[in-house]
LUMSELUM-648935 format. One record per atom (N, C-alpha, C): x, y, z; atom name; residue in three letters. Coordinates in Angstrom, 1 decimal. Layout:
// residues N
VEXDREN;X;Y;Z;CA;ALA
...
//
This chain:
// residues 145
VEXDREN;-37.1;7.8;7.7;N;UNK
VEXDREN;-35.8;7.6;7.3;CA;UNK
VEXDREN;-35.9;6.7;6.0;C;UNK
VEXDREN;-35.2;7.1;5.0;N;UNK
VEXDREN;-35.2;6.4;3.7;CA;UNK
VEXDREN;-34.0;5.4;3.7;C;UNK
VEXDREN;-34.2;4.2;3.3;N;UNK
VEXDREN;-33.2;3.2;3.2;CA;UNK
VEXDREN;-32.5;3.4;1.9;C;UNK
VEXDREN;-31.2;3.4;1.8;N;UNK
VEXDREN;-30.4;3.5;0.6;CA;UNK
VEXDREN;-30.0;2.1;0.2;C;UNK
VEXDREN;-30.4;1.7;-0.9;N;UNK
VEXDREN;-30.1;0.3;-1.4;CA;UNK
VEXDREN;-28.8;0.4;-2.2;C;UNK
VEXDREN;-28.0;-0.6;-2.1;N;UNK
VEXDREN;-26.8;-0.7;-2.8;CA;UNK
VEXDREN;-27.1;-0.9;-4.3;C;UNK
VEXDREN;-26.4;-0.2;-5.2;N;UNK
VEXDREN;-26.5;-0.3;-6.6;CA;UNK
VEXDREN;-25.7;-1.5;-7.1;C;UNK
VEXDREN;-26.4;-2.5;-7.7;N;UNK
VEXDREN;-25.7;-3.7;-8.1;CA;UNK
VEXDREN;-25.3;-3.7;-9.5;C;UNK
VEXDREN;-25.3;-2.6;-10.2;N;UNK
VEXDREN;-24.9;-2.5;-11.6;CA;UNK
VEXDREN;-23.4;-2.5;-11.6;C;UNK
VEXDREN;-22.8;-3.2;-12.6;N;UNK
VEXDREN;-21.3;-3.3;-12.7;CA;UNK
VEXDREN;-20.8;-2.0;-13.3;C;UNK
VEXDREN;-19.7;-1.5;-12.8;N;UNK
VEXDREN;-19.0;-0.4;-13.4;CA;UNK
VEXDREN;-18.5;-0.8;-14.8;C;UNK
VEXDREN;-18.2;0.2;-15.6;N;UNK
VEXDREN;-17.8;0.0;-17.0;CA;UNK
VEXDREN;-16.6;-0.9;-17.1;C;UNK
VEXDREN;-15.6;-0.7;-16.2;N;UNK
VEXDREN;-14.4;-1.5;-16.3;CA;UNK
VEXDREN;-14.7;-3.0;-16.0;C;UNK
VEXDREN;-15.6;-3.3;-15.1;N;UNK
VEXDREN;-16.0;-4.7;-14.9;CA;UNK
VEXDREN;-16.8;-5.3;-16.0;C;UNK
VEXDREN;-17.5;-4.4;-16.8;N;UNK
VEXDREN;-18.2;-4.9;-17.9;CA;UNK
VEXDREN;-17.3;-5.3;-19.1;C;UNK
VEXDREN;-16.3;-4.5;-19.3;N;UNK
VEXDREN;-15.3;-4.7;-20.4;CA;UNK
VEXDREN;-14.2;-5.6;-20.1;C;UNK
VEXDREN;-13.8;-5.6;-18.8;N;UNK
VEXDREN;-12.7;-6.5;-18.4;CA;UNK
VEXDREN;-13.1;-7.2;-17.1;C;UNK
VEXDREN;-14.0;-8.2;-17.3;N;UNK
VEXDREN;-14.6;-8.9;-16.1;CA;UNK
VEXDREN;-13.5;-9.7;-15.4;C;UNK
VEXDREN;-13.5;-9.6;-14.1;N;UNK
VEXDREN;-12.6;-10.3;-13.2;CA;UNK
VEXDREN;-13.3;-11.2;-12.3;C;UNK
VEXDREN;-12.6;-12.3;-12.0;N;UNK
VEXDREN;-13.3;-13.3;-11.1;CA;UNK
VEXDREN;-13.3;-12.7;-9.7;C;UNK
VEXDREN;-14.2;-13.3;-8.9;N;UNK
VEXDREN;-14.4;-12.8;-7.5;CA;UNK
VEXDREN;-13.1;-12.9;-6.7;C;UNK
VEXDREN;-12.2;-13.9;-7.1;N;UNK
VEXDREN;-11.0;-14.1;-6.3;CA;UNK
VEXDREN;-9.8;-13.3;-6.9;C;UNK
VEXDREN;-10.0;-12.5;-7.9;N;UNK
VEXDREN;-8.9;-11.8;-8.6;CA;UNK
VEXDREN;-8.4;-10.7;-7.6;C;UNK
VEXDREN;-7.1;-10.5;-7.7;N;UNK
VEXDREN;-6.4;-9.5;-6.9;CA;UNK
VEXDREN;-6.3;-8.2;-7.7;C;UNK
VEXDREN;-6.8;-8.1;-8.9;N;UNK
VEXDREN;-6.8;-6.9;-9.7;CA;UNK
VEXDREN;-7.9;-6.0;-9.4;C;UNK
VEXDREN;-7.7;-4.9;-8.8;N;UNK
VEXDREN;-8.7;-4.0;-8.4;CA;UNK
VEXDREN;-8.4;-2.5;-8.9;C;UNK
VEXDREN;-7.2;-2.3;-9.3;N;UNK
VEXDREN;-6.9;-0.9;-9.6;CA;UNK
VEXDREN;-6.6;-0.8;-11.1;C;UNK
VEXDREN;-6.7;0.3;-11.7;N;UNK
VEXDREN;-6.5;0.5;-13.2;CA;UNK
VEXDREN;-5.1;0.1;-13.6;C;UNK
VEXDREN;-4.1;0.4;-12.7;N;UNK
VEXDREN;-2.7;0.1;-13.1;CA;UNK
VEXDREN;-2.5;-1.4;-13.2;C;UNK
VEXDREN;-3.2;-2.2;-12.4;N;UNK
VEXDREN;-3.0;-3.6;-12.5;CA;UNK
VEXDREN;-3.6;-4.1;-13.8;C;UNK
VEXDREN;-4.7;-3.6;-14.2;N;UNK
VEXDREN;-5.3;-4.0;-15.4;CA;UNK
VEXDREN;-4.5;-3.6;-16.6;C;UNK
VEXDREN;-3.9;-2.4;-16.5;N;UNK
VEXDREN;-3.0;-1.9;-17.6;CA;UNK
VEXDREN;-1.8;-2.8;-17.8;C;UNK
VEXDREN;-1.3;-3.3;-16.7;N;UNK
VEXDREN;-0.1;-4.2;-16.8;CA;UNK
VEXDREN;-0.5;-5.6;-17.3;C;UNK
VEXDREN;-1.7;-6.0;-17.2;N;UNK
VEXDREN;-2.1;-7.3;-17.7;CA;UNK
VEXDREN;-2.9;-7.3;-19.1;C;UNK
VEXDREN;-3.1;-6.2;-19.6;N;UNK
VEXDREN;-3.8;-6.1;-20.9;CA;UNK
VEXDREN;-2.9;-6.7;-22.0;C;UNK
VEXDREN;-3.5;-7.5;-22.8;N;UNK
VEXDREN;-2.8;-8.1;-23.9;CA;UNK
VEXDREN;-3.0;-7.2;-25.2;C;UNK
VEXDREN;-2.2;-7.3;-26.1;N;UNK
VEXDREN;-2.3;-6.5;-27.4;CA;UNK
VEXDREN;-2.3;-5.0;-27.2;C;UNK
VEXDREN;-1.6;-4.6;-26.1;N;UNK
VEXDREN;-1.4;-3.1;-25.9;CA;UNK
VEXDREN;0.1;-2.9;-25.5;C;UNK
VEXDREN;0.9;-3.4;-26.3;N;UNK
VEXDREN;2.4;-3.3;-26.0;CA;UNK
VEXDREN;2.9;-1.9;-26.0;C;UNK
VEXDREN;2.4;-1.1;-27.0;N;UNK
VEXDREN;2.9;0.3;-27.1;CA;UNK
VEXDREN;2.5;1.1;-25.8;C;UNK
VEXDREN;1.3;0.8;-25.4;N;UNK
VEXDREN;0.8;1.5;-24.2;CA;UNK
VEXDREN;1.6;1.0;-22.9;C;UNK
VEXDREN;1.9;-0.2;-22.8;N;UNK
VEXDREN;2.6;-0.8;-21.7;CA;UNK
VEXDREN;4.1;-0.2;-21.7;C;UNK
VEXDREN;4.7;-0.1;-22.9;N;UNK
VEXDREN;6.0;0.5;-23.0;CA;UNK
VEXDREN;6.0;2.0;-22.6;C;UNK
VEXDREN;5.0;2.7;-23.0;N;UNK
VEXDREN;4.9;4.1;-22.6;CA;UNK
VEXDREN;4.7;4.3;-21.1;C;UNK
VEXDREN;3.9;3.4;-20.5;N;UNK
VEXDREN;3.6;3.4;-19.1;CA;UNK
VEXDREN;4.9;3.1;-18.3;C;UNK
VEXDREN;5.7;2.1;-18.8;N;UNK
VEXDREN;6.9;1.8;-18.1;CA;UNK
VEXDREN;7.9;3.0;-18.2;C;UNK
VEXDREN;8.0;3.6;-19.3;N;UNK
VEXDREN;8.8;4.8;-19.5;CA;UNK
VEXDREN;8.4;5.9;-18.5;C;UNK
VEXDREN;7.1;6.1;-18.5;N;UNK
VEXDREN;6.6;7.2;-17.6;CA;UNK
VEXDREN;6.9;6.9;-16.1;C;UNK
VEXDREN;6.7;5.7;-15.7;N;UNK
VEXDREN;7.0;5.3;-14.3;CA;UNK
VEXDREN;8.5;5.4;-14.0;C;UNK
VEXDREN;9.3;5.0;-14.9;N;UNK
VEXDREN;10.8;5.1;-14.7;CA;UNK
VEXDREN;11.2;6.5;-14.6;C;UNK
VEXDREN;10.7;7.4;-15.5;N;UNK
VEXDREN;11.0;8.8;-15.4;CA;UNK
VEXDREN;10.5;9.5;-14.1;C;UNK
VEXDREN;9.3;9.1;-13.7;N;UNK
VEXDREN;8.8;9.6;-12.4;CA;UNK
VEXDREN;9.8;9.3;-11.3;C;UNK
VEXDREN;10.2;8.0;-11.2;N;UNK
VEXDREN;11.1;7.6;-10.1;CA;UNK
VEXDREN;12.5;8.3;-10.2;C;UNK
VEXDREN;12.9;8.6;-11.5;N;UNK
VEXDREN;14.1;9.3;-11.7;CA;UNK
VEXDREN;14.0;10.7;-11.1;C;UNK
VEXDREN;12.9;11.4;-11.3;N;UNK
VEXDREN;12.6;12.7;-10.9;CA;UNK
VEXDREN;12.6;12.8;-9.3;C;UNK
VEXDREN;11.9;11.8;-8.7;N;UNK
VEXDREN;11.8;11.7;-7.3;CA;UNK
VEXDREN;13.2;11.5;-6.7;C;UNK
VEXDREN;14.0;10.6;-7.3;N;UNK
VEXDREN;15.4;10.4;-6.8;CA;UNK
VEXDREN;16.2;11.7;-6.9;C;UNK
VEXDREN;16.0;12.4;-8.0;N;UNK
VEXDREN;16.8;13.7;-8.1;CA;UNK
VEXDREN;16.4;14.7;-7.1;C;UNK
VEXDREN;15.1;14.8;-6.8;N;UNK
VEXDREN;14.6;15.8;-5.8;CA;UNK
VEXDREN;15.2;15.4;-4.4;C;UNK
VEXDREN;15.2;14.2;-4.1;N;UNK
VEXDREN;15.8;13.8;-2.8;CA;UNK
VEXDREN;17.3;14.1;-2.8;C;UNK
VEXDREN;18.0;13.9;-3.9;N;UNK
VEXDREN;19.4;14.2;-4.0;CA;UNK
VEXDREN;19.7;15.7;-4.0;C;UNK
VEXDREN;18.9;16.5;-4.6;N;UNK
VEXDREN;19.1;17.9;-4.7;CA;UNK
VEXDREN;18.9;18.7;-3.4;C;UNK
VEXDREN;18.1;18.1;-2.6;N;UNK
VEXDREN;17.8;18.8;-1.3;CA;UNK
VEXDREN;17.7;17.7;-0.2;C;UNK
VEXDREN;18.8;17.0;0.1;N;UNK
VEXDREN;18.8;15.8;1.0;CA;UNK
VEXDREN;18.4;16.2;2.4;C;UNK
VEXDREN;18.6;17.4;2.9;N;UNK
VEXDREN;18.2;17.8;4.3;CA;UNK
VEXDREN;16.8;18.1;4.4;C;UNK
VEXDREN;16.0;18.3;3.3;N;UNK
VEXDREN;14.6;18.7;3.4;CA;UNK
VEXDREN;13.7;17.5;3.9;C;UNK
VEXDREN;12.7;17.8;4.6;N;UNK
VEXDREN;11.7;16.8;5.0;CA;UNK
VEXDREN;10.8;16.5;3.8;C;UNK
VEXDREN;10.5;15.2;3.6;N;UNK
VEXDREN;9.6;14.9;2.6;CA;UNK
VEXDREN;8.6;13.8;3.0;C;UNK
VEXDREN;7.6;13.6;2.2;N;UNK
VEXDREN;6.6;12.6;2.4;CA;UNK
VEXDREN;6.5;11.8;1.1;C;UNK
VEXDREN;6.6;10.5;1.2;N;UNK
VEXDREN;6.6;9.7;0.0;CA;UNK
VEXDREN;5.7;8.4;0.3;C;UNK
VEXDREN;4.9;8.1;-0.6;N;UNK
VEXDREN;4.0;6.9;-0.3;CA;UNK
VEXDREN;3.7;6.2;-1.6;C;UNK
VEXDREN;3.7;4.9;-1.6;N;UNK
VEXDREN;3.3;4.0;-2.7;CA;UNK
VEXDREN;1.9;3.6;-2.5;C;UNK
VEXDREN;1.0;4.0;-3.3;N;UNK
VEXDREN;-0.4;3.7;-3.1;CA;UNK
VEXDREN;-0.9;2.6;-4.0;C;UNK
VEXDREN;0.0;1.9;-4.7;N;UNK
VEXDREN;-0.5;0.9;-5.6;CA;UNK
VEXDREN;-1.3;-0.2;-5.0;C;UNK
VEXDREN;-0.9;-0.7;-3.8;N;UNK
VEXDREN;-1.6;-1.8;-3.2;CA;UNK
VEXDREN;-2.6;-1.4;-2.0;C;UNK
VEXDREN;-2.8;-0.1;-1.9;N;UNK
VEXDREN;-3.7;0.4;-0.8;CA;UNK
VEXDREN;-5.1;0.4;-1.3;C;UNK
VEXDREN;-6.0;-0.3;-0.7;N;UNK
VEXDREN;-7.4;-0.5;-1.1;CA;UNK
VEXDREN;-8.2;0.7;-0.6;C;UNK
VEXDREN;-7.8;1.4;0.4;N;UNK
VEXDREN;-8.7;2.4;1.0;CA;UNK
VEXDREN;-8.5;3.8;0.4;C;UNK
VEXDREN;-7.5;3.9;-0.4;N;UNK
VEXDREN;-7.3;5.2;-1.0;CA;UNK
VEXDREN;-7.7;5.3;-2.5;C;UNK
VEXDREN;-7.5;6.5;-3.1;N;UNK
VEXDREN;-7.8;6.7;-4.5;CA;UNK
VEXDREN;-7.3;5.6;-5.4;C;UNK
VEXDREN;-8.2;5.1;-6.2;N;UNK
VEXDREN;-7.9;4.0;-7.1;CA;UNK
VEXDREN;-6.9;4.4;-8.2;C;UNK
VEXDREN;-6.8;5.6;-8.5;N;UNK
VEXDREN;-6.0;6.1;-9.7;CA;UNK
VEXDREN;-4.6;6.5;-9.3;C;UNK
VEXDREN;-4.3;7.0;-8.1;N;UNK
VEXDREN;-3.0;7.4;-7.7;CA;UNK
VEXDREN;-2.1;6.2;-7.4;C;UNK
VEXDREN;-1.0;6.2;-7.9;N;UNK
VEXDREN;0.0;5.1;-7.8;CA;UNK
VEXDREN;1.1;5.4;-6.8;C;UNK
VEXDREN;1.6;6.6;-6.9;N;UNK
VEXDREN;2.8;7.0;-6.1;CA;UNK
VEXDREN;2.7;8.5;-5.9;C;UNK
VEXDREN;3.1;8.9;-4.7;N;UNK
VEXDREN;3.0;10.4;-4.3;CA;UNK
VEXDREN;4.3;10.8;-3.6;C;UNK
VEXDREN;4.8;12.0;-3.9;N;UNK
VEXDREN;6.0;12.5;-3.3;CA;UNK
VEXDREN;5.8;14.0;-3.0;C;UNK
VEXDREN;6.0;14.4;-1.8;N;UNK
VEXDREN;5.8;15.8;-1.4;CA;UNK
VEXDREN;6.9;16.4;-0.6;C;UNK
VEXDREN;7.4;17.5;-1.0;N;UNK
VEXDREN;8.4;18.3;-0.2;CA;UNK
VEXDREN;7.7;19.7;0.1;C;UNK
VEXDREN;8.4;20.5;0.8;N;UNK
VEXDREN;7.9;21.8;1.1;CA;UNK
VEXDREN;7.6;22.7;-0.1;C;UNK
VEXDREN;8.4;22.5;-1.1;N;UNK
VEXDREN;8.3;23.4;-2.3;CA;UNK
VEXDREN;8.0;22.7;-3.6;C;UNK
VEXDREN;7.8;21.4;-3.5;N;UNK
VEXDREN;7.6;20.6;-4.7;CA;UNK
VEXDREN;6.8;19.3;-4.4;C;UNK
VEXDREN;5.9;19.0;-5.3;N;UNK
VEXDREN;5.2;17.7;-5.2;CA;UNK
VEXDREN;5.0;17.1;-6.6;C;UNK
VEXDREN;4.9;15.8;-6.6;N;UNK
VEXDREN;4.8;15.1;-7.9;CA;UNK
VEXDREN;4.0;13.8;-7.5;C;UNK
VEXDREN;3.1;13.4;-8.4;N;UNK
VEXDREN;2.5;12.1;-8.2;CA;UNK
VEXDREN;2.3;11.4;-9.6;C;UNK
VEXDREN;2.2;10.1;-9.5;N;UNK
VEXDREN;2.0;9.3;-10.6;CA;UNK
VEXDREN;0.6;8.6;-10.5;C;UNK
VEXDREN;-0.2;8.7;-11.6;N;UNK
VEXDREN;-1.5;8.1;-11.6;CA;UNK
VEXDREN;-1.7;7.3;-12.8;C;UNK
VEXDREN;-2.7;6.4;-12.8;N;UNK
VEXDREN;-3.1;5.6;-14.0;CA;UNK
VEXDREN;-4.6;6.0;-14.2;C;UNK
VEXDREN;-4.9;6.6;-15.3;N;UNK
VEXDREN;-6.2;7.0;-15.6;CA;UNK
VEXDREN;-7.1;5.9;-16.0;C;UNK
VEXDREN;-8.4;6.2;-16.3;N;UNK
VEXDREN;-9.4;5.2;-16.7;CA;UNK
VEXDREN;-9.1;4.6;-18.0;C;UNK
VEXDREN;-8.2;5.2;-18.8;N;UNK
VEXDREN;-7.9;4.6;-20.1;CA;UNK
VEXDREN;-6.6;3.8;-20.0;C;UNK
VEXDREN;-6.1;3.6;-18.8;N;UNK
VEXDREN;-4.9;2.8;-18.5;CA;UNK
VEXDREN;-3.6;3.5;-19.0;C;UNK
VEXDREN;-3.6;4.8;-19.1;N;UNK
VEXDREN;-2.4;5.5;-19.4;CA;UNK
VEXDREN;-1.8;6.1;-18.1;C;UNK
VEXDREN;-0.5;6.0;-17.9;N;UNK
VEXDREN;0.1;6.6;-16.7;CA;UNK
VEXDREN;0.3;8.1;-17.0;C;UNK
VEXDREN;0.1;8.9;-16.0;N;UNK
VEXDREN;0.3;10.4;-16.1;CA;UNK
VEXDREN;1.0;10.9;-14.8;C;UNK
VEXDREN;1.8;11.9;-15.0;N;UNK
VEXDREN;2.5;12.5;-13.9;CA;UNK
VEXDREN;2.0;13.9;-13.8;C;UNK
VEXDREN;1.7;14.3;-12.6;N;UNK
VEXDREN;1.3;15.7;-12.2;CA;UNK
VEXDREN;2.4;16.2;-11.2;C;UNK
VEXDREN;2.7;17.5;-11.4;N;UNK
VEXDREN;3.7;18.1;-10.5;CA;UNK
VEXDREN;3.4;19.6;-10.3;C;UNK
VEXDREN;4.0;20.1;-9.2;N;UNK
VEXDREN;3.8;21.6;-8.9;CA;UNK
VEXDREN;5.1;22.0;-8.1;C;UNK
VEXDREN;5.3;23.3;-8.3;N;UNK
VEXDREN;6.4;24.0;-7.6;CA;UNK
VEXDREN;5.9;25.1;-6.8;C;UNK
VEXDREN;6.5;25.4;-5.6;N;UNK
VEXDREN;6.1;26.6;-4.8;CA;UNK
VEXDREN;7.4;27.2;-4.3;C;UNK
VEXDREN;8.0;28.1;-5.1;N;UNK
VEXDREN;9.2;28.7;-4.8;CA;UNK
VEXDREN;10.3;27.7;-4.5;C;UNK
VEXDREN;10.4;26.7;-5.4;N;UNK
VEXDREN;11.3;25.6;-5.2;CA;UNK
VEXDREN;12.8;26.0;-5.6;C;UNK
VEXDREN;13.7;25.8;-4.7;N;UNK
VEXDREN;15.1;26.2;-5.0;CA;UNK
VEXDREN;15.8;25.4;-6.1;C;UNK
VEXDREN;15.2;24.2;-6.4;N;UNK
VEXDREN;15.8;23.3;-7.5;CA;UNK
VEXDREN;14.9;23.1;-8.6;C;UNK
VEXDREN;14.0;24.1;-8.8;N;UNK
VEXDREN;13.0;24.0;-9.9;CA;UNK
VEXDREN;13.6;23.8;-11.3;C;UNK
VEXDREN;14.7;24.6;-11.6;N;UNK
VEXDREN;15.3;24.5;-12.9;CA;UNK
VEXDREN;15.9;23.1;-13.2;C;UNK
VEXDREN;16.5;22.5;-12.1;N;UNK
VEXDREN;17.0;21.1;-12.3;CA;UNK
VEXDREN;15.9;20.1;-12.6;C;UNK
VEXDREN;14.8;20.2;-11.9;N;UNK
VEXDREN;13.7;19.3;-12.1;CA;UNK
VEXDREN;13.1;19.6;-13.5;C;UNK
VEXDREN;12.9;20.8;-13.9;N;UNK
VEXDREN;12.4;21.1;-15.2;CA;UNK
VEXDREN;13.3;20.6;-16.3;C;UNK
VEXDREN;14.6;20.6;-16.1;N;UNK
VEXDREN;15.5;20.0;-17.1;CA;UNK
VEXDREN;15.3;18.5;-17.2;C;UNK
VEXDREN;15.0;17.8;-16.1;N;UNK
VEXDREN;14.7;16.4;-16.2;CA;UNK
VEXDREN;13.4;16.2;-16.9;C;UNK
VEXDREN;12.4;17.0;-16.7;N;UNK
VEXDREN;11.1;16.9;-17.4;CA;UNK
VEXDREN;11.2;17.2;-18.9;C;UNK
VEXDREN;12.0;18.2;-19.2;N;UNK
VEXDREN;12.0;18.8;-20.5;CA;UNK
VEXDREN;12.4;17.9;-21.7;C;UNK
VEXDREN;13.3;17.0;-21.6;N;UNK
VEXDREN;13.8;16.3;-22.8;CA;UNK
VEXDREN;12.7;15.3;-23.4;C;UNK
VEXDREN;11.6;15.2;-22.7;N;UNK
VEXDREN;10.6;14.2;-23.2;CA;UNK
VEXDREN;9.8;14.8;-24.4;C;UNK
VEXDREN;9.3;14.0;-25.2;N;UNK
VEXDREN;8.5;14.5;-26.4;CA;UNK
VEXDREN;7.3;15.2;-25.9;C;UNK
VEXDREN;6.7;15.9;-26.8;N;UNK
VEXDREN;5.5;16.8;-26.4;CA;UNK
VEXDREN;4.3;15.9;-25.9;C;UNK
VEXDREN;4.3;14.7;-26.4;N;UNK
VEXDREN;3.1;13.9;-25.9;CA;UNK
VEXDREN;3.4;13.1;-24.6;C;UNK
VEXDREN;4.5;13.4;-23.9;N;UNK
VEXDREN;4.8;12.8;-22.7;CA;UNK
VEXDREN;3.7;13.2;-21.7;C;UNK
VEXDREN;3.0;12.2;-21.0;N;UNK
VEXDREN;1.9;12.5;-20.2;CA;UNK
VEXDREN;2.3;13.2;-18.8;C;UNK
VEXDREN;2.8;14.4;-18.9;N;UNK
VEXDREN;3.3;15.0;-17.7;CA;UNK
VEXDREN;2.8;16.5;-17.7;C;UNK
VEXDREN;2.2;16.9;-16.7;N;UNK
VEXDREN;1.7;18.3;-16.7;CA;UNK
VEXDREN;1.8;18.9;-15.3;C;UNK
VEXDREN;2.0;20.2;-15.4;N;UNK
VEXDREN;2.1;21.0;-14.1;CA;UNK
VEXDREN;0.7;21.5;-13.7;C;UNK
VEXDREN;0.5;21.4;-12.4;N;UNK
VEXDREN;-0.7;21.8;-11.8;CA;UNK
VEXDREN;-0.4;22.8;-10.7;C;UNK
VEXDREN;-1.3;23.8;-10.4;N;UNK
VEXDREN;-0.9;24.8;-9.4;CA;UNK
VEXDREN;-1.1;24.2;-8.0;C;UNK
VEXDREN;-0.3;24.7;-7.1;N;UNK
VEXDREN;-0.5;24.3;-5.7;CA;UNK
VEXDREN;-1.8;24.9;-5.3;C;UNK
VEXDREN;-2.5;24.2;-4.4;N;UNK
VEXDREN;-3.8;24.7;-3.9;CA;UNK
VEXDREN;-3.5;25.9;-3.0;C;UNK
VEXDREN;-4.1;27.0;-3.2;N;UNK
VEXDREN;-3.8;28.2;-2.4;CA;UNK
VEXDREN;-4.1;28.0;-0.9;C;UNK
VEXDREN;-5.0;27.0;-0.6;N;UNK
VEXDREN;-5.3;26.8;0.8;CA;UNK
VEXDREN;-4.4;25.8;1.4;C;UNK
VEXDREN;-3.4;25.3;0.7;N;UNK
VEXDREN;-2.5;24.3;1.2;CA;UNK
VEXDREN;-1.5;25.0;2.1;C;UNK
VEXDREN;-1.4;24.5;3.3;N;UNK
VEXDREN;-0.5;25.1;4.3;CA;UNK
VEXDREN;0.4;23.9;4.8;C;UNK
VEXDREN;1.6;24.0;4.6;N;UNK
VEXDREN;2.5;23.0;5.1;CA;UNK
VEXDREN;2.8;23.2;6.6;C;UNK
VEXDREN;2.6;22.2;7.4;N;UNK
VEXDREN;2.7;22.3;8.8;CA;UNK
VEXDREN;4.1;22.0;9.4;C;UNK
VEXDREN;5.1;21.7;8.5;N;UNK
VEXDREN;6.4;21.4;9.0;CA;UNK
VEXDREN;7.2;22.6;9.0;C;UNK
//
């Protein structure tokens, strides 16, 4: 049996943005919020997050009787470090993430969604560089509800 030794090299983020051992900053979105001299990026991130929550609120309002799953992953240490917020319905899902460049991005998908046009209208007015993109539903995804 071969023993696997822990790699003690620091990840790139710890090299460029060193944090004290007692720091509560562990996720990219936390670092993005605390970076100085990046006001344009912070403003873009705030706008992206606000629009994400607007879309989630609209989805809940458009189909209030539908079952949904929503979770805020920002302070969860055991889950993906990049995902910030996740929302899932039978025919629509959307999530907010912070990438390794500290930019917030929104990913969404539809699966024969009855209110797809309304959601697309909310997504549509943003400029072409808005960090929002459609991804396909996984063909193996089966909703159990």
